[in-house]
N, C-alpha and C positions, 0 to 999 in steps of 0.2 A: 503494500499500500504506499511505500514511500515514508518519509519521516513525519512524525506527528500525526494530526487528524487529517491533513489535507491529502486528497488524492491527487498525485501528479499528473502532469501532461506527459503524454508518452509519443514518441515517434513510432514508426513501423517496426524497427528493430525492438524496441522496448515492449510494444504490444505483443509481438511474437514470443519473446523471452518470457514475459509476464505469464502468457498463456501456457508456455512449456513448464514453466516452474510450478504453477498451480496444478497442472495436469499430473506432474510427478508426484506431487505432494498428496494428491487425492485420487490416484489413478484407479485404485481398487473399487471405490464407492462409485466414481463416475462410470466406470465401465459396466458395473452391475446395473446401473439405471438404464443404460442403453440396451444391454443383453436382455433384460426382462421383457422388453417390447419386441426387439428385433428378431430374436431367435425364433420364437413361435410363429409370429405373422409372416416373417420372411419364408419359413418353412412352407406355410400354407400357400404363399404366392408361388414359390418355386414349384411345389407339388402340383398346383392346378395346372400352370403352364408347362411343366415338363412332363406330366403323367396324365392327368384328366383331359387337358385340351391338346395333348401332344398330337403331331400329324401322324397319320397311319402309314407305316412302312411295310412293304410287301417284297418278299424275296421271289424273284422270277428266274426259272431255269431257261436259258436260251441256248441256241446252238453253239455259242462260243463260251458258255459257262453261266454262272448265275450272277445276277445283278439286282440291286435293291431300288424299288421305286418308292417314291414319297408321294402320298396323296395330298393335295393341298388342302387346308382348313377351309371350311365354308365361310362366308362374309360374317354370318351370325356368330360363329365360333371365334373369329378373329376380334369381333366387337366385344363379346363376353370376356375373352382373355384380357383385352386392353382395359375395359371397365373394371374387371376384378383386380388387376394389378394397380390401377390408378387408386381405387378405393382403400386397398391396402397400404399403399404408399402414403396416401394422406393420413391414414390413422396412425401408421408408425411415426411419420414425421411430426404430427401434432402432438401426440402424447410424449414423444422423446424431446421434442423442443421445449415443451412446458416444464417438464420434470427436470430435464438436464440443465437448462438455463437457470432454473431456481438453485438447484445445487451448485452451479458454477458461480452464481451471484454471491452466495453464502461463503464459497471457498475463496473468492478474492478478498473477503474480509478476514480470512484466516479462521473462519468458524467450521466447525465439523459438518460434513455434508450427510445429512439423514436421508437414506433412500426411501424409506416408508414415507416421511414426511413430504419429500419432493414429489413422489407419485400422488399422494393425496392432494397436494396443491395442484399438480399437473392436470389430474382428472377433473378437478373442479373448474380449471380454465380451459378445458378441451374446446368447448364451443367457441370461445373467443380466439383461441389460437387458429382454429380452422377458418374462421370468419375472416381474420386478418390475413392468414396465408392465401386464401382465395382471391380477396381484394387486390392484394400485392400482385399475385400471379396473373390475374386478368390484365392489370393496368401494365406491368412489366411486358407480358406477352404482346399486347397491343403495340407497345413501344418497340418491341424487336421486329414486329411485322413491318413497322414503318422505318425501314432501312437501318435497323441494328442500333445506331446510336442512341435514339430516344430510349430504347429498352436498357442500355447500359446506364444511361442517366437516371432512369427511375429506380432501377435495381439499386444503385448506389444511394440515391435520397431515402429510399425506404428500407435500407438494410437493417436498421436497429428498430423496427416496429415492434418485433416480437420481445426483445430486451425491455422496450418501453412498457409493455404489458406486464413483464414478469417482475421488473423492479418497481414500476409506478403505478401498476394497475389500470393503465389507460386501456379502454375497450375500442374495438373496431376502428372506425375512422379517426378517432382520438389519438390512438397509437400511431397510425400512418402519419397524422399531422405532426405528432411529436417528433417522429424520425425525420420528416421533412425539415423541421425547424432547427434540430440538432446539427443536421449535416449542412445547413446552409452556410456557405463560406469555407467548407472543409471537403470539398468534393474529391480533390485529387488525393488527399490524405486517406479518405475512406476507400476510394477505388483502389489505391495501391495496396491497402490492407487486404481487400477482397481477393485481389488477383494472386497476391503472394501466398495468402492462406489457402486459396483455391488450388494453386499449383502444388503446394505441399501435400494437402489431403489427397488430391487427384493422383500424383505419382505414387504415394503410399498405397492408396486403395487399388490403384491399377496393378501394381506389382503383386499384391496379395491376390486380387481377382484373377490374374492371368493363370494361376495354378489350377483353376477349376475346369479348364478345358471345355468340352461339350456336354459333360454330365451335369443334370439338374441337380443331383444330390450334391456334388462337389461345388456346384455354382451356389447352392444354399450356405454350405459350410464356409467356403473362402469368402463369399459376399458378406455373410454375417460377420465374420472375423474382421474384414475390412471396415465395415461400418462401425462395429463396436469399438475399434481402435481410433478411427479418425473422427467420429461424431463428438466425442468430448472436446477435442482440440477445437473444432469449428465453432462449438458453443461458447467455449472460453474466449476465443478471439472476438466473437460478436459482443460478449459481455464486457470484456476489457475495452473495446473500441468505443461501446456506448458509454462506459464510465469515463473514458478519456475525452469524449465529446461533451459530456455534462461538466467535467473539470474545466474544460477550456471555455465554455460558454456561461457556466454558472457558478464556477468555483465550488464544485461538489466536494464534501468532506465525508469521512468515513461514518461520522455521527449522523449526518443527513441520510447517508445510504442505509445505514441500519434502521433509521426511523421509517424510511420508505418501504423497505422490505417487511417490517413489523406490520405496517398498516396495510400492505399488499396481502398479508398472510390470510388463510381461511378463517381464522378465529377472529379476525378483526371486523 
């Protein structure tokens, strides 16, 4: 947290270093928070796409030997697979973001991460997280359709909307507006953090996921491992960046942060 009660302003290196340090100190509990959701729901997703809705393969004996034909999935099956995967992804992301970021916010204060309490809080805010995620995805998606650059701009300006919900209990459009105001004047600082953190998690996740091959089961195993390992770091970067923006624009202190988290807790 830096010296005294003040939360320091941090550059890109400092944000990533702080995220790594907090991750190392709380790795076990942060990983458990992710694993509780990712392992079962990811298994359902991979099983449905890899087994239940898998393309039909038939071995045919020809004059030059046997060969395998693959019957294409029907349009209805493709839509069912896509919708199932999308629904599970939304549920995983929403629960995990709320619970994980709550734990990450507490960890930045040096406080113990309580897995059960984080999930209790996360499930209580599930609807709000889904709403904010959908609103941001729609606006950013439209921005990317409009020649990419507007999408990058909106993604950057809305990046700390979920932390605004977690820390300050802002709901829906309120959280999005809060993110917009906090990132004003700090566009390149926020974008640089997003890009570098994204490259780190993308490379680590890609290396681990590459071991899966074409097996749906190994895809679930290694895909889950990758997500379990990188998700806590992504959440910590988001939280530390959010706190940095609050420190830059409002002089946030540890005392104010503790008060905000207490007021946003389920018992408040």
